Every structure is written in C-alpha cells, then in structure tokens.
N, C-alpha and C positions, 0 to 999 in steps of 0.2 A: 377628451379623445377615447373612444370604445376599445375596450381590453380586447384582443382577438380569443376567439374561442378556444379551449383546450384540444388537443387531437387526443382520440382515442387512441392506444396503444395496440400495436398488430397482436398482443396477446391476450387482450381484451376481446378484440373482435374475435380470434380465435375462438375461445372459451364462448362465446354466444353461438358462434356458429354449432361447435360442437354441442351445445344444450339443446339446439333448435333440432338436430341430428339425431338427437337421442330422445327427444319427445316425439319425433315422426315416427320414430321405430317402436318408440312405446305405446303410440297408437295402433300404425300397425301392426303388432303384435297382437292386441286388443283384438280388433277387428279380425284377425284370423282367429284369435281364441272364439270369440263369441262366434264365427262361422263355423269352428269344430264342434262347439256346445249346440249351436241350434240344429246342426246337420243331423248329431247324431240323437237329436230325441226328437225331431221329425220321424226320424229312420225306427226309432223306438214306439211309435205310435203317441209321443208327446213326451213321454216320462222315462225316466233312467233313473239308475240309482248313482250317487257322486263317485260310488269308487270308480265306475267307468269311466266319466269324466274326467279323472285325477290320471286313468291310463291313457288318456285321450292328451295328455299335457296341459289342461287346465288345471290352474292351482287352488287351492283352498280359497284363499282369497280373493281371485275371482270369481267362484262362484257366489261366493258371499255376496260380493257386491253385485253382481249380477240378481240376486236374491232382494237387494236392499233397493236397486232401482227399479226394479217391476218388470226387470226381463223374465224372469224366472220365480216361480215359488217353491217352496219346501212343503211336500207334504209328510215329516217325521218319518224315523226309522233310516234316513240316509237315504229318501227317494225325492227328487226334485223334477220338476216337468215344467212346461210351457204354460204361460196364463192364457186362456182362452174359455172365456167365461158358457160360452156354447158346449165345450165339451168337460166340465168340470165335473162332471159324476163318472164319465169312461176314465178321466185322467187319476180320479180316485181310486176307482178299478184297478187299472193297470198297477199303479202304484201298490196295491196291497198284493198283488198278484208276483210282483218281482222282489216284492221284501219277502214272499214265502209262495218259492217256486214248487212247493210240495202241494200246495194247495189250489180248490176251484172254486170260483163263486156259487151260491148256493143259497137256499131258503128263499126268501124274500128277495135277496138278492137276485138271485139268477131266477125269480120271476118278472123281475123286471127287465133283464135283460130280453128275455123268451119275450114279453109284453104282454101276460099274464091280467087278464082284467079285475084284478083282485080290489082294485078301489082303494081304500086307506089302509096303507101298509107302509112299514117303519122305512123310509127312502132315506133317512141319514146314518140309520146304523149298516155298516156292511156285514157280511155273513160269508163266512169263509169254511169250505169241508176239507179235512185232512184225514189221511190216517198214518200220518210220519209225527206226530206229536200230540201232546196232552191240550187239552182246551185250556185257551186262555186267552185274553182280550189282548188284542194286536193293538199295532201303532193308529190302523184304520178299521179296524172293525173286530167282531168276535169269531175266533177260532173255533170251530166244533173238530171232536175227534169221532171217527169211525174207522171199523175194523172191515170195512166192507165198502171199497170206492173204485172197480174195476174200470179200465179205461172203456169199456163198451157204454157205461153210466157218463161218459165225459163227452162235452161235443165243444167246438170252437164257432162262438158267434163275434164278429167283429174282432177276430184276433183276442180274444179273451177266452181263456178255459173257466168252462160253465157246467155245472152239472145238467142232463139230456131233459128232455121236456118232461118226459115222464118220470124220471127220478128226483126232478125239482116237484112234480106235482103229489107224489107220493110221500115225500120229505116232508113237506107240507100238510099233508093232510091229517098228521096227529098233530097240526098246530093250532089250525082252525076250526070252526064249528063244522059240525056236519053237514048241514043245507048249503051252508058254502062252499061246500068242498064237494058235492054232490054236484050243484049248479054248474063249477068250474070243470069237473070231471065233463059231463056232458057237453058242455062248450066247447073243447078242446076236441072230442072226438067229432063234434058235428065240423068243427070247424077244419077237420083233418090235422092236426098240430101234432097228433099223437094217434094209433091204432088199438084197437082190444088186444092182440096179439103182443105187441112190443108192451103195451101196459102189462099185461101177465107175465111177459118174462122178467121183466125188472121184480114185479111185485115177487114170484116165485123165487127171484133169487135172495131178495131181502129175509122175504119169510125162514129159510132154510138157514140162512144165518142167524136167528131167533132176532131179531130186530123188534125193539120196542115199538106197539102199535099194530102187530102184525093181525091182531082179532079185529079192529077197527078196522082195517084196510081191507080186510077182507068182508065184513059187513059191507063197506061201501063199493067197492068192486061188485059184490056179488046184485047189488042195486043198477049201477048205470050200463054194466057189460051183460050182454045177452047171448053169451057162448054157447052153442052145444057142447058136449064135451064129446071126445076124439074116441072112438074106437081101440081096445088096449093094444090089438095086434096091431093097428096102425101106429101108433105110440111107440112100440117096442120095435119095428121094423124100423124106423125113421131114427130111433137111436143104436138100432144096430149096421145103419150103413155111417152113420157119424162116426161111430168109431172106425169103422175099417176104412174111410177117408181119412182119419189121420193116424193110420197105424197103432190103434190099442185092440188088440187081438185075443187078450187073455181072458175075457168077461165069458163067461157062457151061458146062455140065454136058459129062461126056465130050470133053473137049478135045484135039484131038492137037496136042501140041507139036513144037515145032522136031525134038526127039532123038529122034523116034518111027522105030521102024527098019523098019516095015511089019509088025511082030509083037509088039512090046511097047513099052508108054510114054503109052498114052491116060492120062489122068488124070481123076480123080472131076469136080471143078470147077477153073476157072483165070479170072484176072482178065488178058488178057492184055496189055492196056494198061499195066499196075501189074508185068507179068511176076511173078504172086502163083500159086500152087498150094493148091490146100485139098482133102486125102485125106480120106474118111468111110472110116471102119472100121467093119465089120457084124460083126468078128470080137468075141469076148466076151473073157474072160483066157484063155481056154485058145490063146495064139495059140503055135506051135512056134517052133525057133529059126529056120528056113528062114523063116517068115512074116516074121520081123523083120528076116531079113538080107537079104529081100527088098524090105523099105520100107525100109532103108536103102540100098539100091542105088537104088533109084527117088528117093531124095530127093537122093545125091551127085550122081547123071545131071541134075536139075535146077538143082542149086546149080553143078555147072560150066557151063552156060548162062546162069549169072547169075539164075537163078528162083531166087524164097524158096516155101518148102514150111510147111504148117502142116495138123496132125491134129487131127482131133476122131474120137471113139469113141461108137457109137449111144448108149449106155446116157447119155452128158454131152449130148449131143443133146436127150435127150427128157425128163431129169429137171433141166436147169438149160438152159434155153432162150436164159434173158436174159443170161446170162453167157457164153454161146457166143456171142450175138451183140454184145455186148462186145467180147469176145476178136478177132472177124472185124473189124468196124471199127477197132480198133486195126493190124492187121495190113495192111488194105487201104487205110489212113490218113484214114479217114473221120471227117469231124465227127459227132459225136451224131445231128444233124438231118439232115446231109445225104443226099440221095437218090444211091444209087450212082451 
C-alpha cells in the first residue's frame, strides 16, 4: 500500500512565495538600474564617470557586473561607456575629456576630428591640450601644457571640445615636415576650411606669446599666403574703433614718448599714466628681418624707460575683437566693467 505524499507546511509555502517575490523585486530593480545607467550614458554621448552613476543610485557592484556582462566597458580613470564598435574612437575621446574637463583635443587627435588628410598619423594615442596643469600622460593619452589657450582657439565638433582648424594647423606645423605642412595649408585654404585672415590672427596671437616654432610658422605662412599689407592708418583706425566699442578710452594715438629723438620714436597708442604702449601692425606675415629688427629695437627702447609694450596684428584685431579687448584690459590693468 502506497504511503500518501507528505504535505508541505503553510510556513514552507509562505517562505517560497516570499523568496519568489524578493527575486522578482531584485530583477525589477536590476532592470530599473540598467535603464537609468543606459539612459544616462546615452544622454552623455555614450560615456560618463562612475561617480555620476553612483549619484543616480547605481551601486559599484552593479557597475562592475555590467562591465563583466559586456553591457558597458571601462576606459580607466573612472570613466565607463557603452560598447559600440562603430563609436569606439569617439567614446575614448569623450572619456578623455570628462576625465580632464580643463582640456581640449589637440594636435593629431584634433586633426583626425577635423578630417585633415594627413595620411599616416598616430591614431592610437590621444593628444589633449590644457593651460591648467603640468604635462603628463593621462589614462587615455598625453596631456600637453600651454600658457595660451583662449576660447577663441576652441570649437565644438560632435559635442567634443577641440582646437580650431587654424590652431590645430599651427600646432602641427612644428611637428611635421615643411613640405607636408605646406601642402596641408594650401589644401585647407583651397577647401575653405580656414581663411588667410583667421589663420594670420591665430598665428599673430601665438607669436606674441613667444611660442616655440614662431620662425618656422612665419616662413611657412609667408609661402602659402599672399596677403597685401594694410595701410597703417587703416589698421590704427580699426584699432581705435575697437577701443571705443569696448569702452577703452585711455589710449592716446600717435603719442610722443619720452625717448622720442625728433625723428623716431612716436608710438601708435599709449597710456602715459600707466606707462603702457600698444603698437598696431598693418603688415601681414610677409615681414622682413629688418622690420622685425626695428620692432625689437623700438620695444627695447621703451623698456629702457620702464614702459611696457603690447603688439597686435591687423587680422587679429578684425577677426578676434573680443579677445583683443580682453588682452588690452589685462595689459592696462582694467577690470572688465571699468571705464578706462
């Protein structure tokens, strides 16, 4: 005679039900966590910092499980992103930038973003440029330091901060052979990716800062550009109009300084109260060695009398008026809202 099957106790059935409910809640929570994670990554262009995900309520263990399962990948330095083979390079660039929000893509990386036809360049190594820290190798690339990275030299391409076409070309000019850079410069001009005036404005700004490679850039631009000089009176009137527009009124035109010898020494603009001189150069990039020697001689003469000198090129004044005004205010010691 067969024995009857033992009955499960009410307590056993209740425990099983609670376990099933707990598992369902856990799975639902996991799905919600994945949804928050994926939606946030999509909103951030496919890449975000771990700290951002933690703030959304996604736990460290959950992030690690998603990496192990292949839903997301780690870029190092606290950055994670969606796995998308078609966007691997873009995600790496985004990861590098969110790790270093003070930096921009530059050099070969910027050239690749802009689509420069450079042929064989280092696509594996990311290059970033910043004026906020010492040069160092980051988690995803090399960080270069500069003292001169104004916003006017930065643009946005596909949501990525990158040096402009002009700045990228001038930065690369000292990294590649002359023939290659001459061809590239002519190609970018012909394709209207940049113009002579905007290129000259960027080059003038770098030269004033004493950047390495100024002589080579001068020679290169002298070949690829054929710009006629602007008459000094036009350059000075343009500069004076800029000053009026930005409320800088302390500069006196055609000022006769203490070192004037009766023949030479009159300066374009000066603020005698602050002992500051501003020279406006109507020449483009075809300056002769004698022109540059004369400029240096005039600057030395001013410094011997404890005056400071700042120079601007015509293209810089026309193409970058806001930047020039900012440089002037800093040079003259003016607050942004002060009347000069």
